[in-house]
SEROVO-771792 format. One record per residue (C-alpha): chain; residue in one letter; x, y, z. Coordinates in steps of 0.1 Angstrom, whole numbers. Example, Ala and Ser with C-alpha at 12.3 -4.5 7.8 and 13.67 -1.06 7.14 Angstrom:
! residues 2
<kette A&rest A&x 123&y -45&z 78> .
<kette A&rest S&x 137&y -11&z 71> .
END
This chain:
! residues 337
<kette A&rest M&x 895&y 1166&z 1302> .
<kette A&rest M&x 861&y 1151&z 1297> .
<kette A&rest F&x 840&y 1165&z 1268> .
<kette A&rest R&x 802&y 1164&z 1265> .
<kette A&rest R&x 805&y 1155&z 1228> .
<kette A&rest N&x 832&y 1144&z 1204> .
<kette A&rest I&x 825&y 1155&z 1169> .
<kette A&rest V&x 845&y 1147&z 1138> .
<kette A&rest V&x 844&y 1172&z 1109> .
<kette A&rest T&x 857&y 1157&z 1077> .
<kette A&rest G&x 873&y 1182&z 1054> .
<kette A&rest G&x 878&y 1206&z 1083> .
<kette A&rest A&x 909&y 1222&z 1068> .
<kette A&rest G&x 891&y 1231&z 1036> .
<kette A&rest F&x 870&y 1262&z 1028> .
<kette A&rest I&x 836&y 1255&z 1044> .
<kette A&rest G&x 850&y 1230&z 1068> .
<kette A&rest S&x 875&y 1254&z 1084> .
<kette A&rest H&x 848&y 1280&z 1090> .
<kette A&rest L&x 826&y 1253&z 1106> .
<kette A&rest V&x 854&y 1239&z 1127> .
<kette A&rest R&x 862&y 1274&z 1140> .
<kette A&rest R&x 826&y 1281&z 1149> .
<kette A&rest L&x 822&y 1248&z 1167> .
<kette A&rest V&x 855&y 1251&z 1187> .
<kette A&rest Q&x 846&y 1287&z 1198> .
<kette A&rest R&x 809&y 1282&z 1205> .
<kette A&rest Y&x 811&y 1248&z 1223> .
<kette A&rest P&x 841&y 1246&z 1247> .
<kette A&rest D&x 825&y 1215&z 1262> .
<kette A&rest Y&x 828&y 1197&z 1228> .
<kette A&rest R&x 859&y 1182&z 1214> .
<kette A&rest I&x 861&y 1189&z 1177> .
<kette A&rest I&x 882&y 1165&z 1157> .
<kette A&rest N&x 893&y 1179&z 1123> .
<kette A&rest L&x 898&y 1150&z 1099> .
<kette A&rest D&x 914&y 1160&z 1067> .
<kette A&rest A&x 936&y 1143&z 1041> .
<kette A&rest L&x 953&y 1177&z 1033> .
<kette A&rest T&x 950&y 1173&z 995> .
<kette A&rest Y&x 955&y 1204&z 974> .
<kette A&rest A&x 924&y 1222&z 988> .
<kette A&rest G&x 931&y 1215&z 1025> .
<kette A&rest N&x 953&y 1239&z 1044> .
<kette A&rest L&x 960&y 1239&z 1081> .
<kette A&rest D&x 966&y 1277&z 1078> .
<kette A&rest N&x 928&y 1280&z 1076> .
<kette A&rest V&x 925&y 1268&z 1112> .
<kette A&rest A&x 958&y 1281&z 1126> .
<kette A&rest D&x 940&y 1305&z 1149> .
<kette A&rest I&x 924&y 1276&z 1168> .
<kette A&rest A&x 951&y 1250&z 1165> .
<kette A&rest D&x 960&y 1253&z 1202> .
<kette A&rest A&x 925&y 1254&z 1215> .
<kette A&rest P&x 921&y 1227&z 1243> .
<kette A&rest N&x 889&y 1213&z 1226> .
<kette A&rest Y&x 905&y 1210&z 1191> .
<kette A&rest A&x 923&y 1180&z 1176> .
<kette A&rest F&x 936&y 1174&z 1141> .
<kette A&rest E&x 939&y 1140&z 1124> .
<kette A&rest Q&x 953&y 1137&z 1089> .
<kette A&rest A&x 934&y 1108&z 1072> .
<kette A&rest D&x 917&y 1098&z 1040> .
<kette A&rest I&x 880&y 1090&z 1044> .
<kette A&rest C&x 886&y 1060&z 1021> .
<kette A&rest D&x 910&y 1045&z 1046> .
<kette A&rest A&x 884&y 1026&z 1067> .
<kette A&rest S&x 909&y 1012&z 1093> .
<kette A&rest R&x 924&y 1046&z 1100> .
<kette A&rest V&x 889&y 1062&z 1103> .
<kette A&rest A&x 878&y 1034&z 1126> .
<kette A&rest E&x 908&y 1039&z 1148> .
<kette A&rest I&x 900&y 1077&z 1151> .
<kette A&rest L&x 863&y 1070&z 1159> .
<kette A&rest H&x 873&y 1046&z 1187> .
<kette A&rest R&x 902&y 1067&z 1201> .
<kette A&rest Y&x 880&y 1098&z 1205> .
<kette A&rest D&x 848&y 1080&z 1212> .
<kette A&rest V&x 831&y 1099&z 1185> .
<kette A&rest D&x 793&y 1105&z 1188> .
<kette A&rest G&x 788&y 1130&z 1159> .
<kette A&rest V&x 801&y 1133&z 1123> .
<kette A&rest I&x 797&y 1163&z 1100> .
<kette A&rest H&x 809&y 1152&z 1066> .
<kette A&rest L&x 822&y 1179&z 1043> .
<kette A&rest A&x 852&y 1162&z 1028> .
<kette A&rest A&x 847&y 1161&z 990> .
<kette A&rest E&x 862&y 1169&z 956> .
<kette A&rest S&x 841&y 1199&z 945> .
<kette A&rest H&x 854&y 1216&z 914> .
<kette A&rest V&x 832&y 1209&z 883> .
<kette A&rest D&x 860&y 1215&z 858> .
<kette A&rest R&x 882&y 1190&z 876> .
<kette A&rest S&x 854&y 1165&z 876> .
<kette A&rest I&x 851&y 1168&z 839> .
<kette A&rest S&x 888&y 1160&z 834> .
<kette A&rest D&x 891&y 1134&z 861> .
<kette A&rest P&x 857&y 1119&z 870> .
<kette A&rest M&x 873&y 1088&z 887> .
<kette A&rest A&x 888&y 1110&z 914> .
<kette A&rest F&x 854&y 1123&z 922> .
<kette A&rest A&x 839&y 1089&z 923> .
<kette A&rest R&x 866&y 1077&z 947> .
<kette A&rest T&x 863&y 1105&z 972> .
<kette A&rest N&x 827&y 1115&z 970> .
<kette A&rest V&x 811&y 1081&z 965> .
<kette A&rest L&x 834&y 1054&z 978> .
<kette A&rest G&x 848&y 1077&z 1005> .
<kette A&rest T&x 814&y 1086&z 1018> .
<kette A&rest L&x 804&y 1049&z 1017> .
<kette A&rest A&x 835&y 1039&z 1036> .
<kette A&rest L&x 829&y 1066&z 1062> .
<kette A&rest L&x 792&y 1055&z 1066> .
<kette A&rest Q&x 803&y 1019&z 1071> .
<kette A&rest S&x 830&y 1028&z 1096> .
<kette A&rest V&x 806&y 1051&z 1116> .
<kette A&rest R&x 778&y 1025&z 1116> .
<kette A&rest D&x 801&y 997&z 1127> .
<kette A&rest Y&x 816&y 1017&z 1155> .
<kette A&rest W&x 783&y 1030&z 1168> .
<kette A&rest M&x 767&y 996&z 1166> .
<kette A&rest S&x 796&y 983&z 1188> .
<kette A&rest R&x 787&y 1007&z 1215> .
<kette A&rest P&x 762&y 995&z 1243> .
<kette A&rest E&x 739&y 1025&z 1235> .
<kette A&rest G&x 740&y 1019&z 1198> .
<kette A&rest F&x 727&y 1049&z 1178> .
<kette A&rest E&x 713&y 1067&z 1208> .
<kette A&rest D&x 724&y 1104&z 1209> .
<kette A&rest K&x 745&y 1099&z 1177> .
<kette A&rest R&x 743&y 1119&z 1145> .
<kette A&rest F&x 758&y 1118&z 1110> .
<kette A&rest H&x 754&y 1151&z 1091> .
<kette A&rest H&x 761&y 1149&z 1054> .
<kette A&rest V&x 768&y 1182&z 1036> .
<kette A&rest S&x 758&y 1182&z 999> .
<kette A&rest T&x 751&y 1207&z 971> .
<kette A&rest D&x 722&y 1221&z 951> .
<kette A&rest E&x 739&y 1208&z 919> .
<kette A&rest V&x 724&y 1174&z 925> .
<kette A&rest F&x 690&y 1188&z 914> .
<kette A&rest G&x 703&y 1197&z 879> .
<kette A&rest A&x 693&y 1231&z 865> .
<kette A&rest L&x 665&y 1255&z 864> .
<kette A&rest P&x 652&y 1277&z 835> .
<kette A&rest L&x 660&y 1314&z 837> .
<kette A&rest S&x 623&y 1321&z 837> .
<kette A&rest G&x 618&y 1309&z 873> .
<kette A&rest G&x 614&y 1280&z 897> .
<kette A&rest V&x 634&y 1269&z 927> .
<kette A&rest F&x 649&y 1238&z 942> .
<kette A&rest T&x 630&y 1224&z 972> .
<kette A&rest E&x 638&y 1193&z 993> .
<kette A&rest Q&x 613&y 1174&z 970> .
<kette A&rest T&x 630&y 1184&z 937> .
<kette A&rest P&x 640&y 1152&z 919> .
<kette A&rest Y&x 677&y 1146&z 915> .
<kette A&rest A&x 690&y 1153&z 879> .
<kette A&rest P&x 728&y 1158&z 881> .
<kette A&rest H&x 745&y 1169&z 849> .
<kette A&rest S&x 783&y 1168&z 857> .
<kette A&rest P&x 805&y 1141&z 871> .
<kette A&rest Y&x 808&y 1163&z 903> .
<kette A&rest S&x 771&y 1166&z 908> .
<kette A&rest A&x 765&y 1129&z 899> .
<kette A&rest S&x 791&y 1119&z 926> .
<kette A&rest K&x 774&y 1141&z 952> .
<kette A&rest A&x 740&y 1127&z 943> .
<kette A&rest S&x 753&y 1092&z 947> .
<kette A&rest S&x 767&y 1100&z 981> .
<kette A&rest D&x 734&y 1115&z 992> .
<kette A&rest H&x 716&y 1083&z 981> .
<kette A&rest F&x 740&y 1062&z 1002> .
<kette A&rest V&x 734&y 1084&z 1032> .
<kette A&rest R&x 697&y 1080&z 1029> .
<kette A&rest A&x 701&y 1042&z 1023> .
<kette A&rest F&x 720&y 1038&z 1055> .
<kette A&rest H&x 692&y 1056&z 1073> .
<kette A&rest D&x 665&y 1035&z 1058> .
<kette A&rest T&x 683&y 1002&z 1059> .
<kette A&rest Y&x 703&y 1004&z 1092> .
<kette A&rest G&x 685&y 1032&z 1110> .
<kette A&rest L&x 717&y 1053&z 1110> .
<kette A&rest P&x 707&y 1087&z 1125> .
<kette A&rest V&x 714&y 1111&z 1096> .
<kette A&rest V&x 706&y 1146&z 1083> .
<kette A&rest I&x 715&y 1160&z 1049> .
<kette A&rest T&x 719&y 1196&z 1038> .
<kette A&rest N&x 721&y 1208&z 1002> .
<kette A&rest C&x 736&y 1243&z 998> .
<kette A&rest S&x 740&y 1269&z 971> .
<kette A&rest N&x 773&y 1284&z 959> .
<kette A&rest N&x 795&y 1295&z 989> .
<kette A&rest Y&x 819&y 1324&z 989> .
<kette A&rest G&x 841&y 1340&z 1015> .
<kette A&rest P&x 876&y 1340&z 1030> .
<kette A&rest A&x 899&y 1309&z 1026> .
<kette A&rest Q&x 883&y 1295&z 995> .
<kette A&rest Y&x 908&y 1277&z 972> .
<kette A&rest P&x 917&y 1301&z 944> .
<kette A&rest E&x 906&y 1279&z 916> .
<kette A&rest K&x 870&y 1290&z 923> .
<kette A&rest L&x 855&y 1319&z 905> .
<kette A&rest I&x 856&y 1347&z 931> .
<kette A&rest P&x 891&y 1342&z 945> .
<kette A&rest L&x 905&y 1335&z 910> .
<kette A&rest F&x 890&y 1367&z 896> .
<kette A&rest I&x 902&y 1388&z 926> .
<kette A&rest Q&x 938&y 1375&z 920> .
<kette A&rest N&x 935&y 1381&z 882> .
<kette A&rest I&x 922&y 1417&z 888> .
<kette A&rest V&x 952&y 1424&z 911> .
<kette A&rest E&x 976&y 1410&z 885> .
<kette A&rest G&x 958&y 1425&z 854> .
<kette A&rest R&x 951&y 1391&z 839> .
<kette A&rest P&x 921&y 1381&z 818> .
<kette A&rest L&x 888&y 1373&z 836> .
<kette A&rest P&x 875&y 1343&z 817> .
<kette A&rest V&x 837&y 1343&z 817> .
<kette A&rest Y&x 820&y 1312&z 803> .
<kette A&rest G&x 796&y 1317&z 773> .
<kette A&rest K&x 778&y 1350&z 776> .
<kette A&rest G&x 779&y 1351&z 814> .
<kette A&rest V&x 741&y 1346&z 818> .
<kette A&rest N&x 743&y 1316&z 840> .
<kette A&rest V&x 727&y 1323&z 873> .
<kette A&rest R&x 739&y 1312&z 908> .
<kette A&rest D&x 725&y 1317&z 943> .
<kette A&rest W&x 754&y 1329&z 965> .
<kette A&rest L&x 757&y 1322&z 1002> .
<kette A&rest Y&x 783&y 1337&z 1026> .
<kette A&rest V&x 803&y 1309&z 1041> .
<kette A&rest E&x 798&y 1320&z 1077> .
<kette A&rest D&x 760&y 1320&z 1072> .
<kette A&rest H&x 763&y 1284&z 1059> .
<kette A&rest A&x 784&y 1274&z 1089> .
<kette A&rest E&x 756&y 1287&z 1112> .
<kette A&rest A&x 731&y 1267&z 1092> .
<kette A&rest L&x 752&y 1235&z 1096> .
<kette A&rest D&x 755&y 1241&z 1133> .
<kette A&rest L&x 717&y 1244&z 1136> .
<kette A&rest V&x 709&y 1214&z 1115> .
<kette A&rest F&x 734&y 1192&z 1132> .
<kette A&rest H&x 719&y 1200&z 1166> .
<kette A&rest R&x 683&y 1204&z 1158> .
<kette A&rest G&x 674&y 1190&z 1124> .
<kette A&rest E&x 650&y 1161&z 1123> .
<kette A&rest L&x 667&y 1128&z 1117> .
<kette A&rest G&x 662&y 1114&z 1082> .
<kette A&rest E&x 653&y 1148&z 1068> .
<kette A&rest S&x 672&y 1170&z 1044> .
<kette A&rest Y&x 674&y 1209&z 1045> .
<kette A&rest N&x 682&y 1233&z 1017> .
<kette A&rest V&x 705&y 1261&z 1025> .
<kette A&rest G&x 704&y 1291&z 1002> .
<kette A&rest G&x 713&y 1328&z 1002> .
<kette A&rest N&x 681&y 1340&z 983> .
<kette A&rest N&x 707&y 1359&z 964> .
<kette A&rest E&x 707&y 1351&z 927> .
<kette A&rest W&x 733&y 1367&z 904> .
<kette A&rest R&x 741&y 1363&z 867> .
<kette A&rest N&x 778&y 1355&z 864> .
<kette A&rest I&x 786&y 1386&z 844> .
<kette A&rest D&x 768&y 1409&z 869> .
<kette A&rest L&x 787&y 1392&z 897> .
<kette A&rest V&x 820&y 1398&z 879> .
<kette A&rest R&x 812&y 1435&z 874> .
<kette A&rest L&x 804&y 1439&z 911> .
<kette A&rest L&x 835&y 1421&z 920> .
<kette A&rest I&x 855&y 1444&z 897> .
<kette A&rest R&x 839&y 1475&z 912> .
<kette A&rest I&x 847&y 1464&z 948> .
<kette A&rest T&x 882&y 1452&z 941> .
<kette A&rest D&x 892&y 1483&z 920> .
<kette A&rest L&x 878&y 1505&z 949> .
<kette A&rest E&x 899&y 1486&z 975> .
<kette A&rest L&x 930&y 1489&z 952> .
<kette A&rest G&x 925&y 1526&z 948> .
<kette A&rest R&x 918&y 1523&z 911> .
<kette A&rest A&x 891&y 1541&z 891> .
<kette A&rest E&x 858&y 1523&z 895> .
<kette A&rest G&x 853&y 1497&z 868> .
<kette A&rest A&x 889&y 1501&z 855> .
<kette A&rest S&x 894&y 1464&z 853> .
<kette A&rest E&x 863&y 1457&z 832> .
<kette A&rest E&x 886&y 1456&z 802> .
<kette A&rest L&x 899&y 1423&z 816> .
<kette A&rest I&x 866&y 1405&z 810> .
<kette A&rest T&x 871&y 1378&z 783> .
<kette A&rest Y&x 843&y 1355&z 771> .
<kette A&rest V&x 854&y 1319&z 766> .
<kette A&rest T&x 838&y 1288&z 753> .
<kette A&rest D&x 811&y 1276&z 776> .
<kette A&rest R&x 819&y 1247&z 799> .
<kette A&rest A&x 805&y 1212&z 790> .
<kette A&rest G&x 773&y 1205&z 808> .
<kette A&rest H&x 771&y 1240&z 823> .
<kette A&rest D&x 738&y 1243&z 842> .
<kette A&rest L&x 719&y 1274&z 834> .
<kette A&rest R&x 706&y 1284&z 868> .
<kette A&rest Y&x 704&y 1273&z 904> .
<kette A&rest A&x 681&y 1287&z 930> .
<kette A&rest I&x 675&y 1273&z 965> .
<kette A&rest D&x 643&y 1275&z 985> .
<kette A&rest S&x 655&y 1274&z 1021> .
<kette A&rest S&x 620&y 1281&z 1036> .
<kette A&rest K&x 620&y 1247&z 1054> .
<kette A&rest L&x 652&y 1256&z 1073> .
<kette A&rest Q&x 639&y 1291&z 1081> .
<kette A&rest R&x 605&y 1278&z 1092> .
<kette A&rest E&x 616&y 1248&z 1113> .
<kette A&rest L&x 650&y 1261&z 1127> .
<kette A&rest G&x 647&y 1298&z 1124> .
<kette A&rest W&x 677&y 1302&z 1102> .
<kette A&rest K&x 682&y 1329&z 1076> .
<kette A&rest A&x 712&y 1343&z 1057> .
<kette A&rest R&x 724&y 1374&z 1076> .
<kette A&rest T&x 751&y 1388&z 1053> .
<kette A&rest S&x 743&y 1410&z 1024> .
<kette A&rest F&x 761&y 1402&z 992> .
<kette A&rest E&x 780&y 1435&z 989> .
<kette A&rest E&x 790&y 1432&z 1026> .
<kette A&rest G&x 802&y 1396&z 1023> .
<kette A&rest L&x 819&y 1403&z 990> .
<kette A&rest T&x 838&y 1433&z 1004> .
<kette A&rest R&x 850&y 1412&z 1034> .
<kette A&rest T&x 861&y 1385&z 1009> .
<kette A&rest V&x 879&y 1409&z 987> .
<kette A&rest R&x 898&y 1425&z 1016> .
<kette A&rest W&x 908&y 1390&z 1029> .
<kette A&rest Y&x 922&y 1380&z 996> .
<kette A&rest L&x 939&y 1413&z 990> .
<kette A&rest S&x 957&y 1408&z 1023> .
<kette A&rest K&x 971&y 1376&z 1008> .
<kette A&rest F&x 977&y 1387&z 972> .
<kette A&rest V&x 989&y 1423&z 976> .
<kette A&rest Q&x 1022&y 1427&z 995> .
END
């Protein structure tokens, strides 16, 4: 079968990647979507089991640092588009093992860029009708005061953790390949994602599991740190739009316009989970435990996604309570037998 496009999604068995892969496979039957994932601890093929037999889906287990393996995949599938999500992403892990983050997020991205550039340059048409979409984070911008302000695409980079430093470095390499070699790139920087299939080390799935099991809910500091939360399927829609219609060389912020203090999020999560479990509302609030704040813990993130809204017509569609309820129900189906 001939396909109109052949697109590699790196990290497609992970949280955000699996939602994007599913969206692309289902929306574009004339595209072949190649899910390239190393299947480390956060990658799980169960996340894409429902599309595993789709005629326009393929899976390749590979490490983005393995340039020869990646080059072989690019050649075999005649890849003309890459959406790069593969990354180490947990801040606490980056504090305990920063080298792992430098390897995957920096050197892996550099190896992928080099492989993609070399392959496309070997084609008679060169970079024509090609696109490399790099998916990054709002954490590269540092932190904001509680009193106000937002991250825009012009906000200077000021990463504070090994994770955000590694992502900032990868962003710079992507821009350098555009400026130096003319590689056709776009970049997106997103706020905190939540939704089904997130690895349970992250706050929302971890706390849902702890509520079910009656274990402590460890809240850093006083719980006043603020995050902008974005439902993962809204993010996948934004990635789809930017990949297809974003202006080459540009970056786009993707945010939920949905800021919550950590402690308020936890209380809402408790209320929804207790309700779904048939418990008295707020019964699990006694599980909240304040713990020593994380090193380098950014106070507040807030994304201005007006450029994406204005130029491509995107906006987050899912209300926080609706998205959180969907998320809680999905995890309860896994945690409660």
